[in-house]
C-alpha positions in Angstrom: 0.0 0.0 0.0 2.8 2.5 0.9 4.6 1.6 -2.3 1.5 2.5 -4.4 1.1 5.9 -2.5 4.8 6.7 -3.2 4.5 5.9 -6.9 1.3 8.0 -7.2 3.0 11.0 -5.4 5.9 10.9 -7.8 3.6 10.7 -10.8 1.5 13.7 -9.6 4.7 15.7 -8.9 6.1 14.9 -12.4 2.8 15.9 -14.1 2.7 19.2 -12.2 6.4 19.9 -12.9 5.8 19.2 -16.6 2.7 21.3 -16.9 4.4 24.3 -15.2 7.2 24.3 -17.8 6.5 26.2 -21.0 8.0 23.5 -23.2 10.5 20.6 -23.2 13.5 22.9 -23.3 12.3 24.5 -19.9 12.1 21.0 -18.4 15.5 20.2 -19.7 17.0 23.4 -18.2 15.8 22.2 -14.7 18.3 19.4 -14.9 21.2 21.5 -16.1 24.1 22.5 -13.9 24.2 26.2 -12.9 25.9 28.4 -15.5 29.6 28.9 -14.9 30.5 32.6 -14.6 34.0 32.3 -13.0 36.9 29.9 -13.6 40.2 29.6 -11.9 43.3 29.6 -14.1 45.5 28.4 -11.3 47.5 25.2 -12.1 49.6 24.2 -15.0 51.1 26.9 -17.2 54.1 26.8 -19.7 57.0 28.9 -18.5 60.3 30.1 -19.9 63.1 32.4 -18.7 64.1 35.0 -21.3 67.4 36.5 -20.3 68.4 37.4 -23.9 65.1 38.9 -25.1 64.3 36.0 -27.4 60.6 36.3 -26.8 60.3 39.9 -27.9 62.0 39.1 -31.3 60.6 35.7 -31.6 56.9 36.6 -31.2 56.4 34.6 -28.0 53.2 36.6 -27.5 51.6 34.0 -29.8 53.1 31.0 -28.0 56.3 30.1 -26.2 58.3 27.5 -28.1 57.9 24.1 -26.4 61.6 23.3 -26.6 62.4 26.4 -24.6 59.7 26.1 -21.9 58.6 23.7 -19.2 55.5 23.3 -17.0 55.1 25.1 -13.7 52.2 25.5 -11.2 50.7 29.0 -10.9 50.9 30.7 -8.4 54.6 30.6 -9.1 58.0 32.3 -8.7 61.1 31.3 -10.5 63.3 32.6 -7.7 63.0 29.4 -5.7 63.9 27.1 -8.7 67.4 25.8 -9.1 69.5 27.9 -11.5 67.2 31.0 -11.4 67.2 31.8 -7.6 68.9 35.1 -8.3 67.5 35.8 -11.7 66.1 39.3 -12.3 64.6 40.1 -15.7 62.1 38.9 -18.3 60.1 35.6 -18.2 57.0 34.3 -20.0 54.0 32.3 -19.0 51.4 30.6 -21.3 48.1 28.9 -20.7 45.6 27.6 -23.3 41.9 27.8 -22.3 38.5 27.1 -23.8 35.6 29.3 -22.9 32.0 28.2 -22.3 29.9 28.8 -25.4 27.3 30.6 -23.2 29.8 33.3 -22.5 29.5 34.6 -26.0 28.0 38.1 -26.1 29.0 38.8 -22.5 32.0 40.7 -21.0 35.0 38.5 -20.3 37.7 39.6 -17.9 40.9 38.1 -16.7 41.8 38.8 -13.1 45.4 38.6 -11.7 45.7 38.8 -7.9 49.3 39.9 -8.3 52.2 39.6 -10.8 55.6 40.9 -9.7 56.2 43.5 -10.9 55.6 44.3 -14.6 53.1 42.3 -16.6 52.0 42.5 -20.2 49.1 40.3 -21.1 48.5 38.9 -24.6 45.4 37.0 -25.7 45.7 35.1 -29.0 48.8 37.0 -30.0 47.4 40.5 -29.3 48.2 42.8 -26.4 45.1 42.9 -24.2 46.6 45.1 -21.4 49.4 45.7 -19.0 50.1 46.3 -15.3 53.4 48.1 -14.6 55.3 49.2 -11.5 52.9 47.4 -9.1 53.8 43.9 -8.2 51.6 43.2 -5.2 48.2 44.7 -6.1 45.5 42.9 -8.1 44.4 44.0 -11.6 41.7 43.1 -14.1 41.8 43.3 -17.9 38.8 43.2 -20.2 39.6 40.6 -22.9 36.1 40.4 -24.5 37.4 41.6 -27.9 40.4 39.2 -27.9 38.8 35.8 -27.2 37.3 33.2 -29.4 34.4 30.8 -28.6 35.1 28.6 -31.6 38.7 27.5 -30.7 41.2 27.3 -27.9 42.5 30.7 -26.6 46.1 31.2 -25.8 46.9 33.6 -22.9 50.6 34.7 -22.7 52.0 36.9 -19.9 55.4 38.5 -20.0 56.7 39.2 -16.5 59.7 41.3 -15.4 61.2 41.6 -11.9 64.2 43.8 -12.7 65.1 46.3 -10.0 63.5 49.5 -11.2 63.7 53.2 -10.4 60.0 53.6 -11.4 58.7 50.9 -9.1 57.9 50.7 -5.4 59.8 49.0 -3.9 62.5 51.2 -5.4 65.6 49.7 -7.0 67.3 47.5 -4.4 66.1 49.4 -1.4 63.9 46.8 0.2 64.5 44.2 2.9 62.5 41.3 1.5 62.5 39.0 -1.5 62.5 40.1 -5.2 60.6 37.0 -6.2 59.3 37.4 -9.8 56.4 35.6 -11.4 52.6 35.2 -11.4 52.8 35.1 -7.7 49.1 34.9 -6.8 45.9 33.4 -8.2 44.6 34.0 -11.7 40.9 33.7 -12.8 38.6 34.5 -15.6 35.0 35.7 -15.4 32.0 36.6 -17.6 29.3 39.1 -16.8 26.4 40.7 -18.5 25.9 44.4 -18.6 25.8 46.4 -16.4 28.5 44.8 -14.2 30.3 45.6 -10.9 33.8 47.0 -10.7 33.6 47.0 -7.0 31.1 47.0 -4.1 32.4 48.9 -1.0 30.7 48.6 2.4 31.1 51.2 5.1 29.7 49.7 8.3 28.6 52.1 11.0 27.9 50.9 14.5 25.9 52.6 17.2 27.7 51.5 20.4 24.8 52.7 22.6 22.2 50.2 21.3 24.4 47.9 19.0 22.5 48.8 15.9 24.2 49.0 12.6 23.8 50.6 9.2 25.9 50.1 6.1 26.7 52.6 3.4 27.2 50.7 0.1 29.1 52.4 -2.7 29.1 50.7 -6.1 31.2 51.4 -9.1 30.2 49.9 -12.4 32.5 49.0 -15.3 30.0 50.8 -17.6 30.0 54.6 -17.5 26.9 55.1 -19.6 24.4 53.6 -17.2 21.8 56.1 -15.8 19.9 53.8 -13.4 20.4 50.3 -12.0 18.2 47.9 -10.1 20.0 46.2 -7.3 19.2 43.4 -5.0 21.1 43.1 -1.7 21.1 40.1 0.6 23.0 40.4 3.9 23.8 37.3 5.9 25.3 36.7 9.3 28.2 34.4 8.5 28.3 32.8 11.9 24.7 31.7 11.9 24.2 31.7 8.1 21.0 33.5 8.7 19.7 36.2 6.3 19.2 39.4 8.3 18.2 41.7 5.4 17.0 41.4 1.8 16.1 44.5 -0.1 15.8 45.6 -3.7 16.4 49.2 -4.7 16.7 51.2 -8.0 19.5 53.7 -7.8 20.6 56.6 -9.9 24.1 56.2 -11.4 26.5 59.1 -11.9 29.6 58.4 -14.0 29.5 54.7 -13.0 29.0 55.4 -9.3 25.9 54.9 -7.0 25.4 54.5 -3.3 22.8 53.7 -0.7 22.3 53.3 3.1 20.9 50.0 4.4 19.9 49.8 8.1 20.4 46.4 9.7 19.0 46.7 13.2 20.9 44.8 16.0 24.3 43.6 15.0 27.3 42.0 16.6 30.6 44.0 16.4 33.9 42.7 15.1 36.6 42.4 17.7 39.8 40.4 17.8 38.2 38.1 20.4 34.8 38.0 18.6 35.5 38.4 14.8 31.8 38.6 13.8 31.5 38.7 10.0 28.6 39.6 7.7 28.3 38.8 4.0 26.4 40.8 1.4 25.5 39.5 -2.0 24.8 42.3 -4.5 23.0 41.5 -7.7 22.1 43.7 -10.7 18.7 42.9 -12.1 17.8 43.6 -15.7 14.8 42.6 -17.9 16.9 39.7 -19.1 17.7 38.5 -15.5 20.8 38.9 -13.3 23.6 40.6 -15.2 26.2 40.3 -12.4 26.6 39.6 -8.8 29.3 40.2 -6.2 30.0 39.0 -2.7 31.4 41.3 0.0 32.4 40.2 3.5 32.5 42.9 6.2 32.4 43.6 9.9 31.3 46.3 12.3 34.0 47.9 14.3 34.8 51.4 15.6 38.4 52.5 16.1 39.2 55.9 17.6 42.0 58.0 19.0 41.0 59.8 22.2 43.8 61.8 23.6 46.7 59.4 24.3 44.6 56.2 24.0 43.5 53.9 21.2 39.8 52.7 21.5 38.2 49.7 19.9 34.4 49.6 20.0 34.4 52.2 22.7 36.9 50.5 25.0 40.5 51.6 25.6 43.0 48.9 24.5 46.8 48.4 24.5 47.7 45.6 22.1 50.6 43.2 21.5 51.5 42.3 18.0 53.9 40.7 15.6 54.8 41.1 11.9 55.2 38.3 9.4 57.5 38.5 6.4 55.8 36.6 3.5 57.9 34.7 0.9 60.3 33.3 3.4 59.8 29.6 3.2 62.2 28.4 0.4 59.6 25.7 -0.5 57.1 28.3 -1.7 58.8 31.7 -2.0 56.4 34.6 -2.4 53.8 32.2 -4.0 52.5 30.9 -0.8 49.5 28.5 -0.9 46.4 29.3 1.0 47.0 26.4 3.4 50.4 27.8 4.4 48.8 31.3 4.9 46.4 29.6 7.3 49.3 28.2 9.3 50.8 31.7 9.5 47.7 33.4 10.9 47.0 30.5 13.3 50.6 30.9 14.6 49.9 34.6 15.2 46.7 33.8 17.0 48.4 31.2 19.1 50.9 33.8 20.1 48.1 35.9 21.7 48.9 38.9 19.3 46.0 41.2 18.3 47.7 43.5 15.7 50.1 43.2 12.8 51.5 45.1 9.8 52.8 44.3 6.4 55.6 46.2 4.5 53.7 45.6 1.2 50.3 44.8 -0.1 49.0 41.3 0.7 47.0 38.5 -0.9 43.3 39.1 -0.4 43.1 35.6 1.1 45.6 36.5 3.8 43.5 39.5 4.9 40.4 37.3 4.9 42.2 35.0 7.4 42.9 38.0 9.6 39.2 38.9 9.4 38.2 35.4 10.3 40.6 34.8 13.2 40.6 38.4 14.5 43.8 40.3 14.1 44.0 44.1 13.3 46.3 44.9 10.4 48.1 47.9 8.9 48.8 47.4 5.1 51.4 49.6 3.5 52.8 51.0 0.4 56.2 49.3 -0.2 58.3 52.5 0.0 61.2 51.5 2.3 64.1 53.9 3.2 64.7 55.1 -0.4 64.3 57.3 -2.3 64.2 60.2 0.1 62.1 62.2 -2.4 59.7 60.8 -4.9 60.1 61.7 -8.6 56.9 62.6 -10.5 56.8 59.1 -11.9 57.1 57.6 -8.5 54.4 59.8 -7.2 52.2 58.3 -9.9 53.3 54.9 -8.9 52.4 55.6 -5.3 49.0 56.9 -6.3 48.3 53.8 -8.4 49.4 51.4 -5.7 47.6 53.1 -2.9 44.4 53.4 -5.0 44.5 49.7 -6.0 45.3 48.5 -2.5 42.4 50.4 -1.0 40.0 49.5 -3.7 40.8 45.8 -3.4 40.9 45.5 0.4 38.4 48.2 1.4 35.9 45.8 3.0 38.2 43.9 5.3 37.3 44.7 8.9 40.8 43.6 10.0 42.4 46.6 8.2 42.5 49.6 10.6 45.2 51.6 9.0 47.0 52.3 5.7 50.7 53.0 5.7 52.4 55.4 3.3 56.1 54.7 3.9 58.7 53.0 6.2 61.9 54.5 7.6 62.4 57.3 5.1 65.1 59.6 6.5 67.1 62.6 5.4 65.8 65.6 3.5 62.2 64.5 2.7 59.4 66.4 0.9 56.7 67.1 3.5 54.4 68.4 0.7 54.5 65.0 -1.0 53.7 63.3 2.3 50.7 65.6 2.9 49.4 65.1 -0.6 49.7 61.3 -0.3 48.0 61.4 3.1 45.1 63.4 1.7 44.9 61.1 -1.3 44.5 58.1 0.9 41.8 59.9 3.0 39.9 60.8 -0.1 39.7 57.1 -1.0 38.9 55.9 2.6 38.1 58.3 5.4 37.1 55.5 7.8 40.6 54.3 8.6 43.8 55.8 10.0 46.8 56.8 7.9 50.3 56.4 9.2 54.0 57.0 8.3 56.4 54.6 9.9 59.4 56.2 11.5 62.7 54.9 13.0 64.2 58.3 13.8 61.6 60.2 15.8 64.0 60.2 18.8 66.4 62.1 16.5 64.2 64.2 14.2 61.7 65.0 17.0 59.0 67.6 15.9 60.4 67.5 12.4 59.6 63.7 12.0 57.2 62.8 9.2 55.3 60.4 11.3 53.7 63.4 13.1 51.9 64.3 9.9 49.5 61.4 10.1 47.0 59.9 12.6 49.2 57.8 14.8 52.9 58.6 15.6 55.0 55.4 15.2 58.5 54.3 16.1 60.6 51.4 14.8 62.5 51.3 18.1 65.9 49.7 17.8 67.8 51.4 20.6 70.7 49.1 21.5 71.0 47.4 18.2 70.7 49.3 14.9 70.6 52.6 16.9 73.4 52.6 19.4 74.8 49.8 21.4 73.4 50.7 24.8 69.8 49.8 25.3 69.8 51.6 28.7 69.5 54.9 26.7 65.9 53.9 26.0 64.2 55.7 28.9 65.9 59.0 28.0 64.9 58.5 24.3 61.3 58.1 25.5 61.4 61.5 27.2 62.5 63.0 23.9 59.8 61.2 21.9 57.0 62.0 24.3 57.9 65.7 24.0 57.7 65.5 20.2 54.3 63.7 20.0 52.6 65.7 22.7 49.2 64.4 23.9 49.0 61.6 21.3 49.4 57.8 21.5 52.5 56.1 20.2 52.6 52.8 18.3 55.9 50.8 18.5 55.9 49.4 14.9 59.2 47.3 15.1 61.7 45.9 17.5 63.7 42.7 17.5 67.2 41.2 17.1 68.7 40.6 13.7 71.4 38.1 13.3 74.2 37.9 12.3 74.3 41.7 12.1 73.8 41.6 15.9 75.3 38.7 18.0 73.8 36.9 20.9 71.3 34.4 19.4 67.9 33.6 20.8 69.1 34.0 24.4 69.8 37.7 23.7 66.6 38.0 21.7 64.6 36.9 24.8 66.6 39.2 27.1 66.0 42.2 24.7 62.4 41.3 24.3 61.8 41.4 28.1 63.7 44.6 28.5 61.9 46.6 25.7 58.4 45.3 26.3 58.7 46.2 30.0 59.8 49.7 29.0 57.0 50.2 26.5 54.5 49.0 28.9 55.6 51.5 31.5 54.4 54.4 29.3 50.6 54.6 29.3 50.5 56.5 26.0 52.1 53.5 24.1 49.0 51.9 22.5 50.8 48.7 21.5 53.7 47.1 19.8 54.4 45.0 16.7 57.4 42.8 17.4 59.7 42.1 14.4 59.3 39.4 13.5 57.5 36.1 13.5 60.0 34.4 11.2 63.5 34.3 9.9 63.0 35.8 6.5 64.3 35.5 2.9 65.5 38.8 1.6 67.5 40.0 -1.4 69.7 42.0 1.1 70.3 39.1 3.6 73.6 38.6 5.4 73.4 34.9 5.7 72.9 32.0 3.1 72.9 31.9 -0.7 70.3 31.8 -3.4 66.8 31.0 -2.1 68.3 30.4 1.3 69.6 34.0 1.7 68.0 35.3 4.9 68.0 37.5 7.9 67.8 35.6 11.2 65.3 37.9 12.8 62.5 35.7 13.9 61.0 33.8 16.8 60.5 30.9 14.4 62.7 29.7 11.5 61.7 30.2 7.8 59.3 27.3 8.0 57.6 28.5 11.2 59.3 26.1 13.6 59.3 27.9 17.0 62.4 29.0 18.9 62.4 29.4 22.7 61.7 33.1 22.2 58.3 32.1 20.6 57.0 30.8 23.9 58.4 33.8 25.8 56.5 36.2 23.6 53.4 34.1 23.8 53.4 34.5 27.6 54.2 38.2 27.4 51.3 38.8 25.0 48.9 36.8 27.1 46.2 39.1 28.6 46.1 37.0 31.7 48.6 36.2 34.4 48.3 33.1 36.7 49.0 34.8 40.0 48.2 32.0 42.5 48.0 28.2 42.5 47.5 26.6 45.9 46.7 23.0 46.6 44.0 22.8 49.3 43.9 19.0 49.7 44.5 15.9 47.6 41.7 16.7 45.2 41.2 20.5 45.3 43.3 23.4 44.2 42.6 27.1 44.5 43.7 29.2 41.6 43.8 33.0 40.9 44.2 34.8 37.7 44.6 38.5 36.9 43.9 40.4 33.7 47.0 42.4 32.8 46.9 46.2 32.9 50.0 47.0 30.8 50.6 45.7 27.3 48.3 43.9 26.7 45.4 45.7 28.4 41.9 44.9 27.3 38.6 43.4 28.7 38.4 39.6 28.3 35.0 38.2 27.4 33.9 34.6 26.7 37.1 33.1 28.0 37.1 29.6 29.6 39.2 27.7 32.1 39.6 24.0 31.2 41.1 21.0 33.1 40.8 17.3 33.4 39.6 15.6 36.6 41.3 12.6 38.3 39.1 10.3 36.3 39.9 12.2 33.0 36.6 14.0 32.8 36.9 17.4 31.0 35.8 20.3 33.1 35.1 23.8 31.6 34.5 26.9 33.7 33.2 30.0 32.0 35.1 33.1 33.2 33.1 36.2 33.9 33.8 39.4 32.0 37.0 40.8 33.4 38.5 44.2 32.9 42.1 45.2 33.0 43.5 44.7 36.5 40.6 42.6 37.8 41.2 39.3 39.6 39.2 36.0 39.4 39.6 33.1 41.8 38.0 29.7 41.9 38.5 26.2 43.2 39.3 23.3 40.9 37.7 20.1 42.3 38.7 16.5 41.7 42.0 17.5 40.2 44.5 15.0 38.8 47.5 14.5 41.1 49.6 15.9 38.2 47.0 18.4 37.4 47.1 21.1 34.7 44.7 23.8 33.5 44.6 26.3 30.7 42.7 29.4 29.7 41.3 29.6 26.2 39.9 32.4 24.1 36.4 32.3 22.6 37.8 31.0 19.3 39.5 28.1 21.1 43.1 29.3 21.0 45.0 28.6 24.3 46.0 31.8 26.0 48.1 30.5 28.9 48.5 27.2 30.8 49.7 25.8 34.1 
């Protein structure tokens, strides 16, 4: 009987489905896979070094000769391959692709996440576009008029990593790798018209009632559109629940349009609670959806009030660390996503809350910082030289800053954009002010900084004072003098220069073999400097340098792809040194101040939230331990502010008992 009912139900459903379709082609379309609009081009490409310019004369833009090329896996850098570790110059990549037939009549674009540092892109032998003097920012090239839907398409990219006076980083003035190649992911997409160039989200949070509103700014590729109908769907990524769906028709002016969308109660983004939201934006036309784009964002509020840094209305003093990408000789600058995950998890394991990068990063890296909860400053790669930018370099700086901000605008982890690092001598203040204002015109919601290592020397004349947060790469006792005991007096000078403003320590560490002493000295210096920074309430935090020994074209140790500076608390492959564990404890927001055994099965413990660096309120932390019969016990800690103490008894403890404190995301803070 049940079998007959099931068969009848299937028959009725099939008849209804058939009658609701206009014809057999509609019924067929129900069984088809969703249309592909985006394809990854990562993977196998043909590759050839071209040290004698054979390609330019031999028309390699059509195809690289098989006998002169070999297969590589993109993302790729030739500077970790045997024989080309030190090569700077021209190289070529080639990939043959077939496009879906249903892309015909649509816009087709190729997207490079980064090519270091000059790229010229050819499609089927014709130049489709170029991206010069910008090796770490993404770029998109419209190849609609160059592709074929009847035959295989050949994409060829010429890449050059020669040291250049028109690029930033400038000539050989940079302390990291010069790895050339298609160093990040490549993809190809098709869209209808109109289509999105970008969707920027400005989240605004009302800290009084925890409500949020987003300003959405959209730029279309097409400049001749007057109106556009947009559908927005906003989802809480943690619960996967849709919290808002709205359709609006907006007026477009020169490709731009914007709107405000209130969202009601929201959860703020914080390094201990990295709450994320996702917005899908779709363009609706009479023919259907012409394009859609996803944007992940979070609600946070960063402020400077007097001498203190505030996150979401609370004063915080934050420990941090910097990572130098491209340092593992196995990957070079073309790091896979899985390795990036290991890097950020190491940062989080270290209890750090803040980081910076000397140059623009892979979008996936910033997504990890969003996900795990680490504030980041991303910077223009202008390091030490030139002292003054030429007109060409000003244009380079504008392009790189614009592309960096456009690509990474939505990341809640980004709290600041950096203009330069350690530029000394006779600099041009007008150029600095112009670049600062240029960045502010692109993004007024974040801080802008200039990184200094001479504020103790230049004082009120230091460029760092032109921007939002004064900074100091503090190397007193190593690069700057041999006596670290001069540091307190230097602080008096710096404080006088900055006035009633906070100070961010943006670098400090021990570089070997330029400085001797090994990890033992690294630990001793770390303890000394962090203690001194913490003693000055206006120091809002520090970014220790650095997480890893790093590959660099100006390294003092090793050869080829193993040329490094030994500056890290891990080696080049993230294997920890003893200093790693010391910094982890120093960066812990909690001290274990008392452990007292009451009897054979009970211990009384006491913990205190630090009120130095770090200094912030802890929420959602847990204490975990195992009982004598191996039963896991978890105690939810109350909300504790800086300086507050929590005591409790641990019952049924193991004779060799241990306990640990963990963050809301599960990372262990400290253990006994």
